[in-house]
C-alpha positions as CSV (number, residue, x, y, z in Angstrom):
1,X,-101.1,-102.3,74.0
2,X,-101.1,-105.9,72.8
3,X,-104.8,-105.7,72.1
4,X,-104.3,-102.6,70.0
5,X,-101.5,-104.3,68.0
6,X,-103.8,-107.3,67.4
7,X,-106.6,-105.0,66.2
8,X,-104.1,-103.2,63.9
9,X,-103.0,-106.6,62.4
10,X,-106.5,-107.8,61.9
11,X,-107.5,-104.5,60.3
12,X,-104.5,-104.5,58.0
13,X,-105.1,-108.2,56.9
14,X,-108.7,-107.1,56.2
15,X,-107.8,-104.0,54.3
16,X,-105.1,-105.9,52.3
17,X,-108.0,-108.1,50.9
18,X,-109.8,-105.1,49.4
19,X,-107.2,-104.3,46.8
20,X,-107.6,-107.4,44.6
21,X,-111.3,-107.3,45.0
22,X,-113.2,-104.1,45.8
23,X,-110.7,-101.6,44.4
24,X,-109.9,-103.8,41.4
25,X,-113.5,-104.3,40.3
26,X,-113.7,-100.6,39.2
27,X,-110.9,-101.2,36.6
28,X,-112.8,-103.8,34.4
29,X,-113.3,-101.3,31.5
30,X,-109.6,-100.3,31.5
31,X,-108.5,-103.9,31.9
32,X,-110.6,-104.9,28.9
33,X,-109.0,-102.2,26.8
34,X,-105.5,-102.9,28.0
35,X,-105.6,-106.6,27.2
36,X,-107.9,-106.2,24.2
37,X,-110.5,-108.7,25.6
38,X,-114.3,-108.7,25.8
39,X,-115.8,-107.0,28.9
40,X,-117.4,-110.2,30.1
41,X,-114.0,-111.9,30.2
42,X,-112.7,-109.6,32.9
43,X,-114.7,-111.5,35.6
44,X,-112.1,-114.3,35.2
45,X,-109.7,-111.9,37.0
46,X,-111.9,-112.1,40.0
47,X,-113.0,-115.7,39.8
48,X,-109.5,-117.0,39.5
49,X,-108.4,-114.9,42.5
50,X,-111.2,-116.5,44.5
51,X,-110.2,-120.0,43.4
52,X,-106.6,-119.3,44.2
53,X,-107.7,-117.9,47.6
54,X,-109.7,-121.0,48.2
55,X,-106.9,-123.4,47.5
56,X,-104.4,-121.2,49.3
57,X,-106.2,-121.2,52.6
58,X,-106.0,-125.0,52.8
59,X,-102.2,-124.8,52.2
60,X,-101.9,-122.0,54.8
61,X,-103.6,-124.1,57.4
62,X,-101.5,-127.1,56.8
63,X,-98.2,-125.1,56.7
64,X,-99.3,-122.9,59.7
65,X,-99.7,-126.0,61.9
66,X,-96.3,-127.3,60.9
67,X,-94.2,-124.1,60.6
68,X,-96.1,-121.6,62.8
69,X,-98.6,-118.9,62.0
70,X,-96.2,-116.0,62.0
71,X,-93.8,-117.6,59.5
72,X,-96.6,-118.5,57.1
73,X,-98.2,-115.1,57.4
74,X,-94.8,-113.3,56.7
75,X,-93.9,-115.8,53.9
76,X,-97.2,-115.5,52.1
77,X,-97.0,-111.7,52.2
78,X,-93.6,-111.7,50.6
79,X,-94.9,-114.1,47.9
80,X,-98.0,-111.9,47.4
81,X,-95.8,-108.9,46.8
82,X,-94.0,-110.9,44.1
83,X,-97.3,-112.0,42.5
84,X,-98.5,-108.4,42.4
85,X,-95.3,-107.4,40.6
86,X,-95.8,-110.3,38.1
87,X,-99.1,-108.8,36.9
88,X,-97.4,-105.5,35.8
89,X,-95.9,-104.2,32.5
90,X,-97.1,-106.7,30.0
91,X,-100.1,-107.4,27.6
92,X,-100.5,-111.2,28.1
93,X,-103.9,-111.8,29.6
94,X,-103.1,-115.4,30.3
95,X,-100.0,-114.4,32.3
96,X,-102.1,-111.7,34.0
97,X,-104.7,-114.4,35.0
98,X,-102.0,-116.7,36.3
99,X,-100.7,-113.8,38.5
100,X,-104.3,-113.2,39.7
101,X,-104.5,-116.8,40.8
102,X,-101.2,-116.5,42.6
103,X,-102.4,-113.3,44.3
104,X,-105.4,-115.2,45.5
105,X,-103.2,-118.1,46.6
106,X,-100.9,-115.8,48.7
107,X,-103.7,-113.5,49.9
108,X,-105.1,-116.5,51.7
109,X,-103.1,-115.5,54.8
110,X,-106.1,-113.2,55.5
111,X,-108.0,-116.2,56.7
112,X,-105.7,-116.4,59.7
113,X,-107.6,-113.5,61.1
114,X,-110.2,-116.1,62.2
115,X,-107.5,-118.0,64.1
116,X,-106.1,-114.8,65.7
117,X,-109.6,-113.9,66.9
118,X,-110.3,-117.4,68.2
119,X,-107.1,-117.6,70.1
120,X,-106.9,-114.0,71.4
121,X,-110.5,-113.3,72.6
122,X,-113.4,-115.1,74.3
123,X,-116.4,-116.0,72.3
124,X,-118.5,-112.9,73.3
125,X,-115.8,-110.5,72.6
126,X,-114.9,-112.4,69.5
127,X,-118.3,-111.5,68.0
128,X,-117.7,-107.8,68.8
129,X,-114.1,-107.8,67.5
130,X,-115.3,-109.6,64.3
131,X,-118.0,-106.9,63.8
132,X,-115.5,-104.2,64.5
133,X,-113.1,-105.5,61.9
134,X,-116.0,-105.9,59.5
135,X,-116.9,-102.2,60.3
136,X,-113.4,-101.2,59.2
137,X,-113.8,-103.4,56.1
138,X,-117.1,-101.6,55.4
139,X,-115.3,-98.2,55.4
140,X,-112.8,-99.7,53.0
141,X,-115.6,-100.9,50.8
142,X,-117.2,-97.4,51.1
143,X,-114.0,-95.8,49.7
144,X,-112.4,-98.6,47.5
145,X,-114.7,-98.4,44.4
146,X,-114.2,-94.6,44.3
147,X,-110.5,-95.0,44.9
148,X,-110.3,-97.7,42.3
149,X,-112.2,-95.6,39.7
150,X,-110.1,-92.5,40.4
151,X,-106.9,-94.4,40.3
152,X,-107.9,-96.2,37.1
153,X,-109.0,-93.0,35.3
154,X,-105.9,-91.0,36.4
155,X,-103.1,-93.7,36.4
156,X,-104.5,-96.8,34.9
157,X,-105.4,-100.2,36.5
158,X,-101.8,-101.0,37.3
159,X,-101.6,-98.2,39.9
160,X,-104.0,-100.4,42.1
161,X,-101.4,-103.2,42.0
162,X,-98.7,-100.7,43.1
163,X,-100.8,-99.6,46.0
164,X,-101.4,-103.2,46.9
165,X,-97.7,-103.8,47.1
166,X,-97.4,-101.0,49.7
167,X,-100.3,-102.6,51.7
168,X,-98.3,-105.9,51.7
169,X,-95.4,-104.2,53.4
170,X,-97.5,-102.5,56.0
171,X,-99.3,-105.7,56.8
172,X,-96.1,-107.6,57.3
173,X,-94.9,-105.0,59.8
174,X,-98.2,-105.4,61.7
175,X,-97.7,-109.1,61.9
176,X,-94.2,-108.7,63.3
177,X,-95.6,-106.6,66.1
178,X,-97.6,-109.6,67.4
179,X,-95.3,-112.4,66.4
180,X,-95.0,-113.7,70.0
181,X,-98.8,-113.8,70.6
182,X,-99.2,-115.9,67.4
183,X,-96.7,-118.5,68.7
184,X,-99.0,-119.1,71.8
185,X,-102.2,-120.9,70.7
186,X,-105.0,-121.2,73.3
187,X,-106.6,-124.6,73.8
188,X,-110.1,-125.1,75.2
189,X,-110.6,-128.6,76.7
190,X,-114.4,-128.1,76.6
191,X,-114.6,-128.1,72.8
192,X,-114.1,-130.7,70.2
193,X,-110.6,-130.9,68.8
194,X,-111.6,-132.9,65.6
195,X,-113.5,-130.4,63.6
196,X,-114.0,-133.0,60.9
197,X,-116.5,-134.9,63.0
198,X,-118.4,-131.9,64.4
199,X,-121.8,-131.6,62.9
200,X,-122.3,-128.2,64.7
201,X,-119.1,-126.9,63.1
202,X,-120.0,-127.8,59.5
203,X,-123.6,-126.8,59.8
204,X,-122.8,-123.3,61.1
205,X,-120.0,-123.1,58.6
206,X,-122.3,-123.7,55.6
207,X,-124.9,-121.2,57.0
208,X,-122.2,-118.6,57.3
209,X,-120.9,-119.2,53.9
210,X,-124.3,-118.9,52.3
211,X,-125.0,-115.6,54.0
212,X,-121.4,-114.3,53.3
213,X,-122.1,-115.0,49.6
214,X,-125.0,-112.6,49.6
215,X,-122.6,-109.7,50.3
216,X,-119.6,-111.0,48.3
217,X,-121.5,-111.9,45.1
218,X,-123.2,-108.4,45.0
219,X,-119.7,-106.8,45.2
220,X,-118.6,-109.0,42.3
221,X,-121.6,-108.2,40.2
222,X,-122.1,-104.6,41.2
223,X,-120.1,-102.9,38.5
224,X,-121.7,-104.9,35.8
225,X,-125.2,-104.3,37.1
226,X,-124.7,-100.6,37.6
227,X,-122.7,-99.7,34.5
228,X,-123.8,-102.4,32.0
229,X,-127.4,-103.1,32.9
230,X,-128.5,-99.7,34.2
231,X,-126.1,-97.4,32.2
232,X,-124.5,-95.7,35.1
233,X,-121.1,-94.2,34.9
234,X,-118.0,-95.3,36.8
235,X,-118.1,-92.3,39.0
236,X,-121.8,-92.9,39.8
237,X,-120.9,-96.4,40.6
238,X,-118.3,-95.2,43.1
239,X,-120.8,-93.0,44.8
240,X,-123.3,-95.8,44.9
241,X,-120.8,-98.1,46.6
242,X,-120.1,-95.3,49.2
243,X,-123.7,-95.6,50.2
244,X,-123.3,-99.5,50.3
245,X,-120.3,-99.3,52.4
246,X,-121.8,-96.8,54.7
247,X,-124.8,-99.2,55.2
248,X,-122.3,-102.0,55.9
249,X,-120.6,-99.8,58.5
250,X,-123.9,-99.1,60.2
251,X,-124.9,-102.8,60.1
252,X,-121.6,-104.0,61.7
253,X,-121.7,-101.2,64.3
254,X,-125.2,-102.3,65.3
255,X,-124.1,-105.9,65.4
256,X,-121.1,-104.9,67.6
257,X,-123.2,-103.0,70.0
258,X,-126.4,-105.0,70.1
259,X,-125.5,-108.6,69.2
260,X,-127.1,-110.1,72.2
261,X,-130.4,-108.2,71.7
262,X,-130.4,-109.0,68.0
263,X,-130.0,-112.7,68.7
264,X,-133.0,-113.5,70.8
265,X,-134.4,-117.0,70.4
266,X,-136.1,-117.4,67.1
267,X,-135.0,-114.1,65.6
268,X,-132.6,-115.6,63.1
269,X,-135.6,-117.4,61.4
270,X,-137.3,-114.0,61.1
271,X,-134.3,-112.5,59.5
272,X,-134.0,-115.3,57.0
273,X,-137.7,-115.0,56.2
274,X,-137.2,-111.3,55.5
275,X,-134.4,-112.1,53.0
276,X,-136.8,-114.6,51.3
277,X,-139.5,-111.8,50.9
278,X,-136.8,-109.4,49.6
279,X,-135.8,-112.0,47.0
280,X,-139.3,-112.5,45.8
281,X,-139.9,-108.8,45.6
282,X,-136.8,-108.2,43.6
283,X,-137.8,-111.0,41.1
284,X,-141.1,-109.4,40.8
285,X,-139.5,-106.0,39.9
286,X,-137.3,-107.7,37.3
287,X,-140.2,-109.4,35.7
288,X,-142.1,-106.2,35.5
289,X,-139.2,-104.5,33.7
290,X,-138.2,-102.0,36.3
291,X,-135.0,-100.4,35.0
292,X,-134.1,-98.1,37.8
293,X,-131.3,-99.5,40.0
294,X,-132.3,-97.5,43.0
295,X,-135.6,-99.4,43.2
296,X,-133.4,-102.4,44.0
297,X,-130.7,-100.8,46.0
298,X,-132.6,-100.4,49.3
299,X,-133.6,-104.0,49.1
300,X,-130.1,-105.1,48.5
301,X,-128.9,-103.1,51.5
302,X,-131.6,-104.6,53.8
303,X,-130.8,-108.1,52.7
304,X,-127.1,-107.4,53.2
305,X,-127.7,-106.2,56.8
306,X,-129.4,-109.4,57.8
307,X,-127.0,-111.7,55.9
308,X,-123.9,-110.0,57.4
309,X,-125.4,-110.5,60.9
310,X,-126.2,-114.1,60.2
311,X,-122.7,-114.7,58.7
312,X,-121.0,-113.0,61.6
313,X,-122.9,-114.9,64.4
314,X,-122.8,-118.4,62.7
315,X,-119.1,-118.3,61.8
316,X,-118.4,-117.4,65.5
317,X,-120.6,-120.4,66.5
318,X,-118.6,-122.6,64.1
319,X,-115.1,-121.6,65.2
320,X,-116.0,-121.8,69.0
321,X,-117.6,-125.3,68.5
322,X,-114.1,-126.7,68.0
323,X,-110.6,-125.9,69.3
324,X,-109.1,-123.0,67.3
325,X,-106.3,-124.3,65.0
326,X,-105.0,-122.8,61.8
327,X,-106.6,-125.6,59.8
328,X,-110.1,-124.7,61.1
329,X,-109.6,-121.2,59.9
330,X,-108.3,-122.6,56.6
331,X,-111.3,-124.8,56.0
332,X,-113.7,-121.9,56.8
333,X,-112.0,-119.6,54.4
334,X,-111.7,-122.1,51.6
335,X,-115.4,-123.0,51.6
336,X,-116.5,-119.4,51.9
337,X,-114.4,-118.1,49.0
338,X,-114.6,-121.0,46.5
339,X,-118.4,-121.0,47.0
340,X,-118.8,-117.2,46.7
341,X,-116.4,-117.0,43.8
342,X,-118.3,-119.7,41.9
343,X,-121.6,-118.2,42.5
344,X,-120.4,-114.8,41.5
345,X,-118.9,-116.2,38.2
346,X,-122.3,-117.9,37.4
347,X,-124.2,-114.7,38.2
348,X,-121.8,-112.6,36.0
349,X,-122.4,-115.0,33.1
350,X,-126.3,-114.6,33.5
351,X,-128.1,-112.0,31.5
352,X,-129.5,-110.2,34.5
353,X,-127.3,-109.6,37.4
354,X,-130.1,-108.4,39.6
355,X,-132.2,-111.6,39.0
356,X,-129.0,-113.6,39.8
357,X,-128.6,-111.8,43.1
358,X,-132.3,-112.3,43.9
359,X,-132.0,-116.0,43.0
360,X,-129.0,-116.3,45.4
361,X,-130.9,-114.6,48.2
362,X,-133.8,-117.1,47.8
363,X,-131.5,-120.2,47.6
364,X,-129.2,-119.2,50.5
365,X,-132.1,-118.3,52.7
366,X,-134.0,-121.5,52.2
367,X,-131.0,-123.6,52.8
368,X,-130.0,-121.5,55.8
369,X,-133.5,-122.0,57.3
370,X,-133.2,-125.7,57.1
371,X,-129.7,-125.9,58.4
372,X,-130.4,-123.6,61.3
373,X,-133.3,-125.8,62.3
374,X,-130.9,-128.8,62.3
375,X,-128.8,-127.2,65.0
376,X,-131.5,-125.5,67.0
377,X,-131.3,-125.9,70.8
378,X,-133.2,-128.9,72.1
379,X,-134.6,-126.8,75.0
380,X,-134.6,-123.1,75.4
381,X,-132.5,-122.0,78.4
382,X,-130.8,-118.8,79.4
383,X,-127.7,-119.8,77.6
384,X,-129.6,-120.3,74.4
385,X,-130.7,-116.8,74.2
386,X,-127.4,-115.9,72.5
387,X,-128.2,-118.3,69.7
């Protein structure tokens, strides 16, 4: 029963994060019309959310260690509810952006899911649980753009915020169900307590962030790429994201069931090399003027599969390299979202979103290859086969 409650809490925290990102992205056109701003300015609503999130996760970690995880989770959810309400019923875009920053700031409680996994499960099961939650997120990603498009067309962008308020209430209830578990952190004397001095922690963290950005940045740029660059409709965009979300679900299901087989020694280098080849091929298609999105889409899905796997495995390696404290979860979340948000903002500002994504693939993969080599096992043993 406790395990089920923990999974519900993790899933609700994950689903809560989709409203300000995946659902909201579909409302860019309506947002531009409502606030009478250029379309390209709408990306600020996502970038500022990401920056708020990045700042918030550091504060969450500090406060959680002083006040307790459950208190910080519940408090941040109440404040998130208030920030959501602040964005409604006005035409001041600056005030709206301020509310978006606050939404990111208080949505940062989502990062405590890393802490919950670290302190509720062993490392092997942690990989599977993370993949399971990612699969649930993939289902949300599958449905959220279509949901966002339908809600925007029928009720306007503000209806998304109203639904997000309801999600806050549900998530708070799920936290209350495991409040006792959150007050009993697990310590492992075989791991380093000071994550600041752990080379392994930081290296795996950066690798995970780079590969997480491959998925996150595509989600940020997807509506611009599909509707602005390739002339697709918002409904067609929603359908395309259904396919993308389904592919993510399959990816995470495979990771959950076959993580040990996927991670044989040396395989990670092969996966990174495949992403590099995909990046080069996408750049070639752009240079040849290929204007059909579905030439690129299978390549994006394939790159996402390998990057999601690499991000999942390396973040697990990072959090189990040190003792699981709220601050560890905060540092991981801060680096991931500030980095991904910045890369997404840069990519949105560039003329070709597809070329921006291909460039990110190439940059992330080359860096990941070098960093992975830095933390390679010194000698291959049976224990290293899970690397």
